[in-house]
C-alpha positions in Angstrom: 1.6 69.2 -123.8 -1.2 67.7 -125.1 -3.3 69.1 -128.2 -6.8 68.6 -126.2 -5.9 70.2 -122.9 -7.7 72.9 -122.5 -6.1 76.1 -122.6 -8.0 79.0 -121.1 -7.1 82.9 -121.6 -7.4 84.6 -118.3 -7.4 88.0 -116.5 -5.8 88.3 -113.1 -7.2 91.2 -111.4 -5.7 92.6 -108.2 -8.1 94.3 -105.7 -7.1 95.1 -102.3 -6.6 91.8 -100.4 -6.8 89.2 -103.2 -6.5 88.6 -106.6 -9.6 87.8 -108.8 -9.3 85.1 -111.6 -11.9 85.8 -114.6 -12.1 84.4 -118.4 -10.6 86.9 -120.8 -14.0 86.9 -122.6 -15.9 88.4 -119.7 -14.1 91.6 -120.1 -14.9 94.2 -122.6 -12.4 97.0 -121.8 -10.0 98.1 -119.4 -9.9 101.8 -118.6 -8.1 104.3 -116.5 -9.3 104.9 -113.2 -11.8 108.1 -113.2 -15.6 107.9 -112.0 -18.0 110.3 -111.0 -19.2 110.7 -107.1 -21.9 108.4 -106.1 -23.8 110.9 -103.9 -24.9 110.7 -101.1 -27.2 107.5 -99.5 -25.9 105.2 -102.1 -24.6 101.5 -101.2 -21.1 101.0 -99.7 -19.8 98.9 -102.7 -20.7 102.0 -105.1 -17.5 103.8 -105.6 -19.1 106.1 -108.4 -20.5 106.1 -111.9 -18.6 105.6 -115.2 -19.8 107.1 -118.2 -18.8 104.7 -121.2 -19.7 103.9 -124.8 -23.0 106.1 -124.1 -23.9 103.9 -121.2 -23.7 105.0 -117.1 -22.1 102.0 -115.7 -22.1 101.5 -111.7 -18.5 100.8 -110.6 -18.3 98.1 -107.8 -15.7 97.6 -105.6 -15.0 94.0 -105.4 -13.9 94.7 -101.5 -17.0 96.8 -100.4 -19.5 94.2 -102.3 -17.6 91.3 -100.2 -18.1 92.5 -97.0 -14.6 94.7 -96.8 -14.0 98.4 -97.0 -14.3 100.4 -100.0 -10.8 101.3 -101.2 -10.4 103.5 -104.0 -7.0 102.7 -105.5 -4.1 105.8 -105.1 -1.4 106.6 -107.5 -2.9 106.3 -110.3 -2.6 102.8 -110.3 -6.1 102.0 -110.1 -8.1 100.8 -113.6 -11.7 100.2 -114.0 -12.4 96.8 -115.7 -15.7 96.7 -117.7 -17.3 93.2 -117.4 -20.0 91.5 -119.7 -23.1 90.3 -117.6 -24.4 87.3 -118.2 -26.8 87.1 -115.7 -30.8 87.2 -116.5 -31.0 91.0 -116.8 -28.1 91.1 -119.6 -31.0 92.8 -121.7 -31.2 95.7 -119.3 -27.8 95.8 -117.7 -25.5 94.7 -120.4 -22.2 95.8 -118.9 -21.1 96.4 -115.0 -17.4 98.1 -114.1 -15.3 97.0 -111.1 -12.7 98.9 -109.9 -9.3 97.3 -109.5 -6.1 97.9 -107.4 -3.5 97.8 -110.0 -3.2 96.9 -113.7 -4.6 93.7 -114.7 -2.5 90.9 -116.0 -3.1 88.3 -118.7 -2.8 84.7 -118.1 -2.8 81.5 -120.5 -3.9 78.7 -118.2 -4.4 75.0 -118.4 -6.6 73.5 -116.6 -4.4 71.7 -115.0 -2.8 74.6 -113.4 -6.1 75.6 -111.4 -6.7 73.7 -108.4 -9.8 74.6 -106.1 -9.0 75.6 -102.4 -11.4 75.5 -99.1 -11.3 79.1 -98.6 -14.0 80.9 -96.9 -16.2 82.8 -99.6 -17.7 86.2 -98.7 -20.8 87.3 -100.8 -18.8 88.3 -103.8 -16.4 85.1 -104.1 -17.6 82.0 -106.1 -14.6 80.1 -105.0 -11.1 80.1 -104.1 -8.6 78.7 -106.3 -4.8 78.2 -106.6 -3.1 79.1 -109.7 0.2 77.7 -110.2 0.9 78.3 -106.3 -0.8 81.9 -105.9 -4.0 82.3 -104.6 -7.0 83.9 -106.6 -10.6 84.0 -106.1 -13.0 83.4 -109.1 -16.0 86.0 -108.7 -19.6 85.5 -108.1 -20.3 87.1 -111.2 -24.3 86.8 -110.6 -24.1 88.4 -107.3 -22.1 91.3 -108.7 -24.7 91.9 -111.2 -27.4 91.8 -109.0 -26.0 94.8 -107.4 -25.3 96.2 -110.6 -28.7 96.2 -111.2 -30.1 97.2 -107.9 -28.0 100.3 -108.6 -29.6 101.1 -112.0 -33.2 100.9 -110.3 
């Protein structure tokens, strides 16, 4: 293994019909799945709100944001992953939360282990990739952030 090949510390996040691939640095914390009810007249992708470090974060269902059904994890398997935002609204909305269908797993990946596929992305997907033969999706964080910002207003 050459010294200069880029190794990325990543996290594989299970949602209902796919795995998401995110860089470790974008994740602030993973917490157990609990959220208060989103209430009536809220968007489909809003799974609820999470009180975290004095902030109230909208909990986004990736599945529903991507045009599929909102799936709430069963059997205590779900987690909520707190993501740092990177977009223009970072000051007002520094974090957002995503509900997962299982426990995220750490992966150290070399650049040559990630290959782009010609998947058909939904609104919340950036691109489909293959990681060591397994398909995964890189989420469109800016789109998800725009949802989180809307939920606050």
